[in-house]
Predicted model as a PDB file, atoms N, CA, C, CB and O in Angstrom, pLDDT in the B-factor column:
MODEL        1                                                                  
ATOM      1  N   MET A   1      32.090 130.650  47.779  1.00 67.00           N  
ATOM      2  CA  MET A   1      31.082 131.320  46.974  1.00 67.00           C  
ATOM      3  C   MET A   1      30.406 132.458  47.749  1.00 67.00           C  
ATOM      4  CB  MET A   1      30.038 130.314  46.502  1.00 67.00           C  
ATOM      5  O   MET A   1      29.960 133.440  47.157  1.00 67.00           O  
ATOM      6  N   ALA A   2      30.336 132.317  49.066  1.00 74.00           N  
ATOM      7  CA  ALA A   2      29.646 133.333  49.864  1.00 74.00           C  
ATOM      8  C   ALA A   2      30.530 134.546  50.155  1.00 74.00           C  
ATOM      9  CB  ALA A   2      29.167 132.725  51.171  1.00 74.00           C  
ATOM     10  O   ALA A   2      30.021 135.606  50.520  1.00 74.00           O  
ATOM     11  N   PHE A   3      31.849 134.402  49.998  1.00 78.00           N  
ATOM     12  CA  PHE A   3      32.747 135.487  50.361  1.00 78.00           C  
ATOM     13  C   PHE A   3      32.436 136.795  49.641  1.00 78.00           C  
ATOM     14  CB  PHE A   3      34.158 135.084  50.075  1.00 78.00           C  
ATOM     15  O   PHE A   3      32.350 137.827  50.305  1.00 78.00           O  
ATOM     16  N   PRO A   4      32.263 136.810  48.311  1.00 82.00           N  
ATOM     17  CA  PRO A   4      31.973 138.097  47.659  1.00 82.00           C  
ATOM     18  C   PRO A   4      30.676 138.739  48.139  1.00 82.00           C  
ATOM     19  CB  PRO A   4      31.905 137.907  46.164  1.00 82.00           C  
ATOM     20  O   PRO A   4      30.586 139.961  48.249  1.00 82.00           O  
ATOM     21  N   PHE A   5      29.689 137.926  48.419  1.00 81.00           N  
ATOM     22  CA  PHE A   5      28.414 138.462  48.894  1.00 81.00           C  
ATOM     23  C   PHE A   5      28.566 139.052  50.295  1.00 81.00           C  
ATOM     24  CB  PHE A   5      27.333 137.366  48.892  1.00 81.00           C  
ATOM     25  O   PHE A   5      28.012 140.111  50.590  1.00 81.00           O  
ATOM     26  N   MET A   6      29.307 138.371  51.145  1.00 86.00           N  
ATOM     27  CA  MET A   6      29.508 138.865  52.503  1.00 86.00           C  
ATOM     28  C   MET A   6      30.340 140.148  52.490  1.00 86.00           C  
ATOM     29  CB  MET A   6      30.192 137.792  53.371  1.00 86.00           C  
ATOM     30  O   MET A   6      30.052 141.073  53.250  1.00 86.00           O  
ATOM     31  N   MET A   7      31.346 140.216  51.654  1.00 85.00           N  
ATOM     32  CA  MET A   7      32.170 141.422  51.561  1.00 85.00           C  
ATOM     33  C   MET A   7      31.346 142.587  51.014  1.00 85.00           C  
ATOM     34  CB  MET A   7      33.405 141.170  50.664  1.00 85.00           C  
ATOM     35  O   MET A   7      31.460 143.711  51.505  1.00 85.00           O  
ATOM     36  N   GLY A   8      30.522 142.327  50.008  1.00 85.00           N  
ATOM     37  CA  GLY A   8      29.660 143.373  49.465  1.00 85.00           C  
ATOM     38  C   GLY A   8      28.666 143.870  50.503  1.00 85.00           C  
ATOM     39  O   GLY A   8      28.410 145.070  50.606  1.00 85.00           O  
ATOM     40  N   SER A   9      28.116 142.952  51.261  1.00 85.00           N  
ATOM     41  CA  SER A   9      27.172 143.319  52.313  1.00 85.00           C  
ATOM     42  C   SER A   9      27.846 144.223  53.339  1.00 85.00           C  
ATOM     43  CB  SER A   9      26.606 142.062  52.998  1.00 85.00           C  
ATOM     44  O   SER A   9      27.274 145.229  53.757  1.00 85.00           O  
ATOM     45  N   CYS A  10      29.039 143.870  53.735  1.00 84.00           N  
ATOM     46  CA  CYS A  10      29.767 144.678  54.717  1.00 84.00           C  
ATOM     47  C   CYS A  10      30.122 146.043  54.135  1.00 84.00           C  
ATOM     48  CB  CYS A  10      31.044 143.949  55.177  1.00 84.00           C  
ATOM     49  O   CYS A  10      30.032 147.055  54.829  1.00 84.00           O  
ATOM     50  N   ALA A  11      30.520 146.076  52.876  1.00 84.00           N  
ATOM     51  CA  ALA A  11      30.909 147.341  52.248  1.00 84.00           C  
ATOM     52  C   ALA A  11      29.737 148.316  52.175  1.00 84.00           C  
ATOM     53  CB  ALA A  11      31.461 147.087  50.846  1.00 84.00           C  
ATOM     54  O   ALA A  11      29.930 149.523  52.319  1.00 84.00           O  
ATOM     55  N   TYR A  12      28.539 147.814  51.956  1.00 86.00           N  
ATOM     56  CA  TYR A  12      27.369 148.696  51.909  1.00 86.00           C  
ATOM     57  C   TYR A  12      26.838 149.016  53.302  1.00 86.00           C  
ATOM     58  CB  TYR A  12      26.268 148.060  51.075  1.00 86.00           C  
ATOM     59  O   TYR A  12      26.235 150.068  53.512  1.00 86.00           O  
ATOM     60  N   HIS A  13      27.058 148.125  54.239  1.00 85.00           N  
ATOM     61  CA  HIS A  13      26.525 148.287  55.586  1.00 85.00           C  
ATOM     62  C   HIS A  13      27.353 149.261  56.432  1.00 85.00           C  
ATOM     63  CB  HIS A  13      26.460 146.939  56.276  1.00 85.00           C  
ATOM     64  O   HIS A  13      26.783 150.044  57.192  1.00 85.00           O  
ATOM     65  N   MET A  14      28.662 149.229  56.315  1.00 85.00           N  
ATOM     66  CA  MET A  14      29.534 149.983  57.210  1.00 85.00           C  
ATOM     67  C   MET A  14      29.343 151.508  57.147  1.00 85.00           C  
ATOM     68  CB  MET A  14      30.954 149.655  56.893  1.00 85.00           C  
ATOM     69  O   MET A  14      29.291 152.135  58.206  1.00 85.00           O  
ATOM     70  N   PRO A  15      29.238 152.135  55.976  1.00 85.00           N  
ATOM     71  CA  PRO A  15      29.045 153.596  55.987  1.00 85.00           C  
ATOM     72  C   PRO A  15      27.767 154.015  56.717  1.00 85.00           C  
ATOM     73  CB  PRO A  15      29.008 154.126  54.558  1.00 85.00           C  
ATOM     74  O   PRO A  15      27.771 154.984  57.476  1.00 85.00           O  
ATOM     75  N   ALA A  16      26.691 153.294  56.489  1.00 84.00           N  
ATOM     76  CA  ALA A  16      25.429 153.637  57.148  1.00 84.00           C  
ATOM     77  C   ALA A  16      25.510 153.385  58.650  1.00 84.00           C  
ATOM     78  CB  ALA A  16      24.273 152.831  56.540  1.00 84.00           C  
ATOM     79  O   ALA A  16      24.987 154.169  59.442  1.00 84.00           O  
ATOM     80  N   ALA A  17      26.157 152.304  59.039  1.00 83.00           N  
ATOM     81  CA  ALA A  17      26.237 151.956  60.454  1.00 83.00           C  
ATOM     82  C   ALA A  17      27.198 152.867  61.210  1.00 83.00           C  
ATOM     83  CB  ALA A  17      26.668 150.507  60.612  1.00 83.00           C  
ATOM     84  O   ALA A  17      27.051 153.050  62.418  1.00 83.00           O  
ATOM     85  N   SER A  18      28.170 153.436  60.525  1.00 85.00           N  
ATOM     86  CA  SER A  18      29.176 154.243  61.214  1.00 85.00           C  
ATOM     87  C   SER A  18      28.726 155.674  61.483  1.00 85.00           C  
ATOM     88  CB  SER A  18      30.438 154.266  60.410  1.00 85.00           C  
ATOM     89  O   SER A  18      29.391 156.379  62.241  1.00 85.00           O  
ATOM     90  N   ILE A  19      27.634 156.125  60.900  1.00 87.00           N  
ATOM     91  CA  ILE A  19      27.188 157.507  61.090  1.00 87.00           C  
ATOM     92  C   ILE A  19      26.940 157.806  62.568  1.00 87.00           C  
ATOM     93  CB  ILE A  19      25.912 157.773  60.277  1.00 87.00           C  
ATOM     94  O   ILE A  19      27.428 158.810  63.086  1.00 87.00           O  
ATOM     95  N   ARG A  20      26.200 156.958  63.238  1.00 84.00           N  
ATOM     96  CA  ARG A  20      25.905 157.168  64.658  1.00 84.00           C  
ATOM     97  C   ARG A  20      27.186 157.097  65.487  1.00 84.00           C  
ATOM     98  CB  ARG A  20      24.885 156.124  65.162  1.00 84.00           C  
ATOM     99  O   ARG A  20      27.396 157.893  66.402  1.00 84.00           O  
ATOM    100  N   PHE A  21      28.032 156.135  65.152  1.00 83.00           N  
ATOM    101  CA  PHE A  21      29.302 155.943  65.855  1.00 83.00           C  
ATOM    102  C   PHE A  21      30.161 157.210  65.761  1.00 83.00           C  
ATOM    103  CB  PHE A  21      30.067 154.727  65.273  1.00 83.00           C  
ATOM    104  O   PHE A  21      30.754 157.626  66.756  1.00 83.00           O  
ATOM    105  N   ILE A  22      30.231 157.817  64.589  1.00 83.00           N  
ATOM    106  CA  ILE A  22      31.028 159.025  64.385  1.00 83.00           C  
ATOM    107  C   ILE A  22      30.382 160.215  65.087  1.00 83.00           C  
ATOM    108  CB  ILE A  22      31.194 159.316  62.883  1.00 83.00           C  
ATOM    109  O   ILE A  22      31.083 161.008  65.717  1.00 83.00           O  
ATOM    110  N   ARG A  23      29.073 160.356  64.992  1.00 88.00           N  
ATOM    111  CA  ARG A  23      28.378 161.482  65.645  1.00 88.00           C  
ATOM    112  C   ARG A  23      28.566 161.490  67.151  1.00 88.00           C  
ATOM    113  CB  ARG A  23      26.895 161.437  65.328  1.00 88.00           C  
ATOM    114  O   ARG A  23      28.686 162.550  67.765  1.00 88.00           O  
ATOM    115  N   GLU A  24      28.591 160.307  67.743  1.00 89.00           N  
ATOM    116  CA  GLU A  24      28.755 160.212  69.195  1.00 89.00           C  
ATOM    117  C   GLU A  24      30.208 160.375  69.621  1.00 89.00           C  
ATOM    118  CB  GLU A  24      28.224 158.881  69.694  1.00 89.00           C  
ATOM    119  O   GLU A  24      30.498 160.487  70.813  1.00 89.00           O  
ATOM    120  N   GLY A  25      31.120 160.389  68.658  1.00 85.00           N  
ATOM    121  CA  GLY A  25      32.536 160.518  68.987  1.00 85.00           C  
ATOM    122  C   GLY A  25      33.084 159.317  69.742  1.00 85.00           C  
ATOM    123  O   GLY A  25      33.956 159.455  70.600  1.00 85.00           O  
ATOM    124  N   ALA A  26      32.571 158.148  69.418  1.00 86.00           N  
ATOM    125  CA  ALA A  26      32.933 156.923  70.136  1.00 86.00           C  
ATOM    126  C   ALA A  26      34.189 156.270  69.559  1.00 86.00           C  
ATOM    127  CB  ALA A  26      31.773 155.933  70.097  1.00 86.00           C  
ATOM    128  O   ALA A  26      34.302 155.044  69.548  1.00 86.00           O  
ATOM    129  N   PHE A  27      35.113 157.068  69.091  1.00 84.00           N  
ATOM    130  CA  PHE A  27      36.366 156.526  68.582  1.00 84.00           C  
ATOM    131  C   PHE A  27      37.479 157.527  68.834  1.00 84.00           C  
ATOM    132  CB  PHE A  27      36.259 156.192  67.075  1.00 84.00           C  
ATOM    133  O   PHE A  27      37.226 158.710  69.061  1.00 84.00           O  
ATOM    134  N   ASN A  28      38.698 157.049  68.793  1.00 88.00           N  
ATOM    135  CA  ASN A  28      39.864 157.885  69.026  1.00 88.00           C  
ATOM    136  C   ASN A  28      40.300 158.489  67.688  1.00 88.00           C  
ATOM    137  CB  ASN A  28      41.024 157.064  69.683  1.00 88.00           C  
ATOM    138  O   ASN A  28      40.805 157.785  66.813  1.00 88.00           O  
ATOM    139  N   LYS A  29      40.100 159.788  67.542  1.00 88.00           N  
ATOM    140  CA  LYS A  29      40.401 160.453  66.272  1.00 88.00           C  
ATOM    141  C   LYS A  29      41.889 160.435  65.958  1.00 88.00           C  
ATOM    142  CB  LYS A  29      39.903 161.887  66.301  1.00 88.00           C  
ATOM    143  O   LYS A  29      42.269 160.260  64.800  1.00 88.00           O  
ATOM    144  N   LYS A  30      42.728 160.609  66.952  1.00 93.00           N  
ATOM    145  CA  LYS A  30      44.170 160.581  66.721  1.00 93.00           C  
ATOM    146  C   LYS A  30      44.616 159.210  66.210  1.00 93.00           C  
ATOM    147  CB  LYS A  30      44.925 160.936  68.011  1.00 93.00           C  
ATOM    148  O   LYS A  30      45.430 159.121  65.291  1.00 93.00           O  
ATOM    149  N   ALA A  31      44.088 158.162  66.798  1.00 92.00           N  
ATOM    150  CA  ALA A  31      44.449 156.809  66.366  1.00 92.00           C  
ATOM    151  C   ALA A  31      43.947 156.551  64.953  1.00 92.00           C  
ATOM    152  CB  ALA A  31      43.877 155.756  67.336  1.00 92.00           C  
ATOM    153  O   ALA A  31      44.632 155.904  64.159  1.00 92.00           O  
ATOM    154  N   GLY A  32      42.764 157.047  64.635  1.00 88.00           N  
ATOM    155  CA  GLY A  32      42.222 156.875  63.287  1.00 88.00           C  
ATOM    156  C   GLY A  32      43.079 157.551  62.237  1.00 88.00           C  
ATOM    157  O   GLY A  32      43.351 156.978  61.181  1.00 88.00           O  
ATOM    158  N   ILE A  33      43.504 158.766  62.527  1.00 93.00           N  
ATOM    159  CA  ILE A  33      44.369 159.484  61.590  1.00 93.00           C  
ATOM    160  C   ILE A  33      45.737 158.815  61.517  1.00 93.00           C  
ATOM    161  CB  ILE A  33      44.516 160.963  62.007  1.00 93.00           C  
ATOM    162  O   ILE A  33      46.328 158.712  60.442  1.00 93.00           O  
ATOM    163  N   ALA A  34      46.238 158.361  62.669  1.00 95.00           N  
ATOM    164  CA  ALA A  34      47.542 157.696  62.709  1.00 95.00           C  
ATOM    165  C   ALA A  34      47.546 156.403  61.903  1.00 95.00           C  
ATOM    166  CB  ALA A  34      47.937 157.405  64.149  1.00 95.00           C  
ATOM    167  O   ALA A  34      48.601 155.987  61.422  1.00 95.00           O  
ATOM    168  N   MET A  35      46.408 155.767  61.746  1.00 94.00           N  
ATOM    169  CA  MET A  35      46.333 154.557  60.925  1.00 94.00           C  
ATOM    170  C   MET A  35      46.002 154.872  59.475  1.00 94.00           C  
ATOM    171  CB  MET A  35      45.296 153.605  61.489  1.00 94.00           C  
ATOM    172  O   MET A  35      46.450 154.163  58.574  1.00 94.00           O  
ATOM    173  N   ALA A  36      45.225 155.922  59.233  1.00 93.00           N  
ATOM    174  CA  ALA A  36      44.787 156.239  57.874  1.00 93.00           C  
ATOM    175  C   ALA A  36      45.915 156.763  57.000  1.00 93.00           C  
ATOM    176  CB  ALA A  36      43.673 157.252  57.916  1.00 93.00           C  
ATOM    177  O   ALA A  36      46.050 156.346  55.850  1.00 93.00           O  
ATOM    178  N   ILE A  37      46.725 157.669  57.528  1.00 96.00           N  
ATOM    179  CA  ILE A  37      47.784 158.280  56.711  1.00 96.00           C  
ATOM    180  C   ILE A  37      48.822 157.245  56.268  1.00 96.00           C  
ATOM    181  CB  ILE A  37      48.475 159.408  57.494  1.00 96.00           C  
ATOM    182  O   ILE A  37      49.114 157.181  55.074  1.00 96.00           O  
ATOM    183  N   PRO A  38      49.396 156.429  57.163  1.00 96.00           N  
ATOM    184  CA  PRO A  38      50.328 155.405  56.682  1.00 96.00           C  
ATOM    185  C   PRO A  38      49.651 154.377  55.775  1.00 96.00           C  
ATOM    186  CB  PRO A  38      50.970 154.697  57.862  1.00 96.00           C  
ATOM    187  O   PRO A  38      50.288 153.822  54.880  1.00 96.00           O  
ATOM    188  N   GLY A  39      48.377 154.128  56.004  1.00 95.00           N  
ATOM    189  CA  GLY A  39      47.654 153.190  55.143  1.00 95.00           C  
ATOM    190  C   GLY A  39      47.560 153.680  53.713  1.00 95.00           C  
ATOM    191  O   GLY A  39      47.717 152.902  52.771  1.00 95.00           O  
ATOM    192  N   ILE A  40      47.304 154.970  53.548  1.00 95.00           N  
ATOM    193  CA  ILE A  40      47.234 155.552  52.209  1.00 95.00           C  
ATOM    194  C   ILE A  40      48.591 155.461  51.526  1.00 95.00           C  
ATOM    195  CB  ILE A  40      46.763 157.018  52.274  1.00 95.00           C  
ATOM    196  O   ILE A  40      48.682 155.100  50.353  1.00 95.00           O  
ATOM    197  N   VAL A  41      49.640 155.787  52.264  1.00 96.00           N  
ATOM    198  CA  VAL A  41      50.996 155.707  51.710  1.00 96.00           C  
ATOM    199  C   VAL A  41      51.326 154.266  51.324  1.00 96.00           C  
ATOM    200  CB  VAL A  41      52.036 156.241  52.728  1.00 96.00           C  
ATOM    201  O   VAL A  41      51.902 154.027  50.262  1.00 96.00           O  
ATOM    202  N   ALA A  42      50.967 153.308  52.174  1.00 95.00           N  
ATOM    203  CA  ALA A  42      51.243 151.897  51.893  1.00 95.00           C  
ATOM    204  C   ALA A  42      50.516 151.417  50.646  1.00 95.00           C  
ATOM    205  CB  ALA A  42      50.846 151.035  53.083  1.00 95.00           C  
ATOM    206  O   ALA A  42      51.073 150.643  49.867  1.00 95.00           O  
ATOM    207  N   VAL A  43      49.289 151.859  50.445  1.00 94.00           N  
ATOM    208  CA  VAL A  43      48.537 151.467  49.243  1.00 94.00           C  
ATOM    209  C   VAL A  43      49.208 152.024  47.995  1.00 94.00           C  
ATOM    210  CB  VAL A  43      47.073 151.959  49.325  1.00 94.00           C  
ATOM    211  O   VAL A  43      49.310 151.328  46.984  1.00 94.00           O  
ATOM    212  N   LEU A  44      49.662 153.265  48.055  1.00 94.00           N  
ATOM    213  CA  LEU A  44      50.347 153.850  46.902  1.00 94.00           C  
ATOM    214  C   LEU A  44      51.647 153.104  46.591  1.00 94.00           C  
ATOM    215  CB  LEU A  44      50.640 155.335  47.156  1.00 94.00           C  
ATOM    216  O   LEU A  44      51.940 152.826  45.428  1.00 94.00           O  
ATOM    217  N   ILE A  45      52.419 152.784  47.619  1.00 94.00           N  
ATOM    218  CA  ILE A  45      53.654 152.029  47.402  1.00 94.00           C  
ATOM    219  C   ILE A  45      53.351 150.646  46.838  1.00 94.00           C  
ATOM    220  CB  ILE A  45      54.447 151.903  48.714  1.00 94.00           C  
ATOM    221  O   ILE A  45      54.017 150.201  45.904  1.00 94.00           O  
ATOM    222  N   ALA A  46      52.358 149.966  47.391  1.00 91.00           N  
ATOM    223  CA  ALA A  46      51.984 148.638  46.908  1.00 91.00           C  
ATOM    224  C   ALA A  46      51.524 148.689  45.458  1.00 91.00           C  
ATOM    225  CB  ALA A  46      50.884 148.042  47.784  1.00 91.00           C  
ATOM    226  O   ALA A  46      51.840 147.794  44.674  1.00 91.00           O  
ATOM    227  N   ALA A  47      50.785 149.724  45.099  1.00 91.00           N  
ATOM    228  CA  ALA A  47      50.315 149.849  43.716  1.00 91.00           C  
ATOM    229  C   ALA A  47      51.493 150.013  42.764  1.00 91.00           C  
ATOM    230  CB  ALA A  47      49.349 151.042  43.577  1.00 91.00           C  
ATOM    231  O   ALA A  47      51.497 149.437  41.676  1.00 91.00           O  
ATOM    232  N   LEU A  48      52.474 150.781  43.160  1.00 91.00           N  
ATOM    233  CA  LEU A  48      53.656 150.954  42.316  1.00 91.00           C  
ATOM    234  C   LEU A  48      54.454 149.661  42.192  1.00 91.00           C  
ATOM    235  CB  LEU A  48      54.545 152.060  42.875  1.00 91.00           C  
ATOM    236  O   LEU A  48      54.961 149.346  41.115  1.00 91.00           O  
ATOM    237  N   VAL A  49      54.570 148.914  43.282  1.00 88.00           N  
ATOM    238  CA  VAL A  49      55.305 147.647  43.246  1.00 88.00           C  
ATOM    239  C   VAL A  49      54.590 146.641  42.360  1.00 88.00           C  
ATOM    240  CB  VAL A  49      55.474 147.076  44.664  1.00 88.00           C  
ATOM    241  O   VAL A  49      55.222 146.011  41.511  1.00 88.00           O  
ATOM    242  N   VAL A  50      53.294 146.479  42.538  1.00 83.00           N  
ATOM    243  CA  VAL A  50      52.529 145.512  41.743  1.00 83.00           C  
ATOM    244  C   VAL A  50      52.526 145.928  40.271  1.00 83.00           C  
ATOM    245  CB  VAL A  50      51.075 145.393  42.275  1.00 83.00           C  
ATOM    246  O   VAL A  50      52.612 145.080  39.383  1.00 83.00           O  
ATOM    247  N   LYS A  51      52.429 147.213  40.020  1.00 84.00           N  
ATOM    248  CA  LYS A  51      52.417 147.703  38.644  1.00 84.00           C  
ATOM    249  C   LYS A  51      53.738 147.418  37.937  1.00 84.00           C  
ATOM    250  CB  LYS A  51      52.126 149.199  38.620  1.00 84.00           C  
ATOM    251  O   LYS A  51      53.755 147.230  36.721  1.00 84.00           O  
ATOM    252  N   SER A  52      54.835 147.384  38.673  1.00 85.00           N  
ATOM    253  CA  SER A  52      56.138 147.160  38.061  1.00 85.00           C  
ATOM    254  C   SER A  52      56.483 145.676  37.916  1.00 85.00           C  
ATOM    255  CB  SER A  52      57.203 147.848  38.873  1.00 85.00           C  
ATOM    256  O   SER A  52      57.469 145.343  37.258  1.00 85.00           O  
ATOM    257  N   LEU A  53      55.700 144.785  38.511  1.00 82.00           N  
ATOM    258  CA  LEU A  53      55.985 143.354  38.401  1.00 82.00           C  
ATOM    259  C   LEU A  53      55.645 142.837  37.006  1.00 82.00           C  
ATOM    260  CB  LEU A  53      55.200 142.568  39.460  1.00 82.00           C  
ATOM    261  O   LEU A  53      54.696 143.310  36.381  1.00 82.00           O  
ATOM    262  N   PRO A  54      56.411 141.877  36.525  1.00 86.00           N  
ATOM    263  CA  PRO A  54      56.064 141.241  35.254  1.00 86.00           C  
ATOM    264  C   PRO A  54      54.760 140.446  35.396  1.00 86.00           C  
ATOM    265  CB  PRO A  54      57.212 140.315  34.778  1.00 86.00           C  
ATOM    266  O   PRO A  54      54.478 139.887  36.456  1.00 86.00           O  
ATOM    267  N   LEU A  55      53.981 140.403  34.335  1.00 79.00           N  
ATOM    268  CA  LEU A  55      52.707 139.676  34.380  1.00 79.00           C  
ATOM    269  C   LEU A  55      52.894 138.182  34.639  1.00 79.00           C  
ATOM    270  CB  LEU A  55      51.953 139.874  33.078  1.00 79.00           C  
ATOM    271  O   LEU A  55      52.003 137.547  35.203  1.00 79.00           O  
ATOM    272  N   ASP A  56      54.014 137.615  34.247  1.00 82.00           N  
ATOM    273  CA  ASP A  56      54.253 136.193  34.496  1.00 82.00           C  
ATOM    274  C   ASP A  56      54.264 135.884  35.990  1.00 82.00           C  
ATOM    275  CB  ASP A  56      55.576 135.759  33.863  1.00 82.00           C  
ATOM    276  O   ASP A  56      53.740 134.852  36.409  1.00 82.00           O  
ATOM    277  N   ILE A  57      54.843 136.748  36.781  1.00 71.00           N  
ATOM    278  CA  ILE A  57      54.899 136.535  38.230  1.00 71.00           C  
ATOM    279  C   ILE A  57      53.496 136.695  38.840  1.00 71.00           C  
ATOM    280  CB  ILE A  57      55.900 137.530  38.891  1.00 71.00           C  
ATOM    281  O   ILE A  57      53.126 135.945  39.742  1.00 71.00           O  
ATOM    282  N   LEU A  58      52.734 137.652  38.359  1.00 68.00           N  
ATOM    283  CA  LEU A  58      51.401 137.867  38.895  1.00 68.00           C  
ATOM    284  C   LEU A  58      50.449 136.725  38.593  1.00 68.00           C  
ATOM    285  CB  LEU A  58      50.839 139.139  38.355  1.00 68.00           C  
ATOM    286  O   LEU A  58      49.573 136.410  39.398  1.00 68.00           O  
ATOM    287  N   LYS A  59      50.621 136.101  37.429  1.00 76.00           N  
ATOM    288  CA  LYS A  59      49.751 134.981  37.064  1.00 76.00           C  
ATOM    289  C   LYS A  59      50.125 133.766  37.868  1.00 76.00           C  
ATOM    290  CB  LYS A  59      49.837 134.675  35.561  1.00 76.00           C  
ATOM    291  O   LYS A  59      49.512 132.710  37.712  1.00 76.00           O  
TER     292      LYS A  59                                                      
ENDMDL                                                                          
END                                                                             
């Protein structure tokens, strides 16, 4: 029961908390881009796969 509340809390907390982290440059920009681009592609592929599945399998 607590999982949705904890996930919502994290989702609202992270953008505000990351501002200082980004301003200070305390992360590897190349690594961030290297993870973000394949992640976007993977989400698009996953969406197409799930969209093509029959509803019986998803249920």
